[in-house]
N, C-alpha and C positions, 0 to 999 in steps of 0.2 A: 417299327422305327425306332431306331436309337440318333445322337446327338454323335456327329463326331470328333470333337474336340479333347484333345491332348494334353498329357501332364509328362514332361519329359524327366526324369529325376539322374539322369548319367554327367556326368561332370562333377559333383561331387566327391570330389579326392581322398575323404576324410571318410566317405558312408559310402562308397567301393571297396576301401583297404580296410572297413571295419569287416563286409558284407563278403569276403573273401577266406578272412576265417569259420566262418561258417559252412557246413556243409549246402550241398546243390539242393535239396528236399529242404532244411531249414532256411535255408533265403529265398524259397519260391513261397515259404509260410508265412512268413515273416511280411514277403513282398504284397502277399495277399491280404492280410491284414490293414497295414498300413495302407494300401490301397482303396482298399473297401470302404475304412476311414475317411481319407481324402475325399472320396466318391457321396458319402453321406452330408459332407457339407455343401457337395453342389444341387444335389437333390434337395435338403431341407432347404436351399433358396429358389430352387426351381419352384417347389411348391408354394413355397410363399408366394413368388410371384404369377402362377397362374391363374389365370381367372375360375371362379369357382359360379356355377350355376347346380349341377345336381353333385357335382364333389366328382366326378368320375375321371375326369383328366389328373387332378390332383392327386386321387387316391389312387393310379393306376399306374403313377411314377415310380417305374423299381430301377433297381441296381441288379445289371447283372453280370456275371463273369463271361468273359468272352473266350473263346475259343485260343490258348497260347503255345507256346513255342519255348524253344529252349532259352530265349536270350528276351522274351518280350511277353508278359504280363499283360492284361486289358482287364476292365472291367466295362462295362455303358450304362450308360443313366437312358432307358429306354423309357419313350413312351405305352402308353398302355394300347394293347390289342384290340381288334372290334371286336372282338367276343367280349371282353373283357367288359368294353365301354358298352355294348349291348346289353349286357346283362343289367348292369349297374342302371343303366335308361328304362331296361323294363321296371325291375323294381322301384326305380323313381314312380312309374308312373300309375302304378299301384300303390303308391304305398300312399293313406289316408292323408297323408299332410302334404303333399302333390298336389292334391286331386279340384285343389281349384287353381292348376296351374295346368299351361298346353303348354306339352313339349314339342319342342318342333319337328320332329320326325319322327319315325316306325322304330323300334329295334332292330327288323328285318332289314332297315335297307344302311342302319349301322352298317349291320356285318355282312351284309351282301357287298359291301365297297361300296356304292352308291356315293358313300362322302366320307370322309375322313376327320373328325373335328380336330384331331390334334394338329393335323398338320395345316389347318387356317388358321388357326392361333398360332403358330409358330413363325409361319411365310406369308399367311397371307392369302386370297382367293378374288375370285369373280363369280358374285350372285348370276343367275340365272337372269336378270334384267341388263347385265352388263356392268353394275355398281361395283367396286372395290372392296373387297375384307380387307382393313388395313391388319398389317404381319404387329403382333403383340414382341412377340422371339422373347417367351420368357424363357426357354432352355436358355438362349445365346445371352439373354444379358444375367441370366444366374450365373452361368461358366464367366461372363468376365467379370463381374461381381465377386465372386467367389473361387478362382482360379491361383491367384496366390495363397491367399489363405488355405487351400485346398490340399498347395504344394507344399507349404508349412507343417501340416499338420500331419501330411504323409511321410514327410521327412520324420517329423517327430514322434510319431509311433513308430518309426524302423530305427531309431537311433533308441528309444528305450526299450524293445525287445529286444537289442543287441547286450542293452546295457544290463539288464535281467538276466541275459544265457552269460556273459563276462562272470554275472557275481554265481550263477551256477557251479560255472566253471572254477572259478577260485576256491567256492567251499569244496568241492568234490576235491578239487586238489590237496585244501589244506586237511580234510576229511585223510587221506591217502598218504598226508605225510606223517599224520598223529600215528596212522595204525601199523605205520612201516616203522 
């Protein structure tokens, strides 16, 4: 499960003009690096906000490259899978440091889909007795707190890559002029 939030960097006229100097494959490569750098900011904030019991939820939050098209490149910051949580839960249950703690459920319950902890943490839920579990929303809070910074990091990384490309091109042109 991934959060569906987005950063739109279209509308930056100077950046659009600079990107148009590059080939399509270079644009894609540079955009991938920049978007991943922005996503790293949000993921770091998300990991800092998520509650930690065994660490499975925090450790399982990852950045996934989404399917892209010619005009759209996307990265998702995703919750851990049920399989990841089940493995982590089983390891924690057998860990001697955790032997004094009673873990709330069986790893098989996690993997079979009887419950999904990340969804309950993010959106809340209802216990069997009818009491509500409040939403903690670490993903949504992380995005809200980091959106502007992630955007700036993304744009800054793009500019750094474009400037490095321009310097390489200028060096090549200078070298070609000297040899001619």
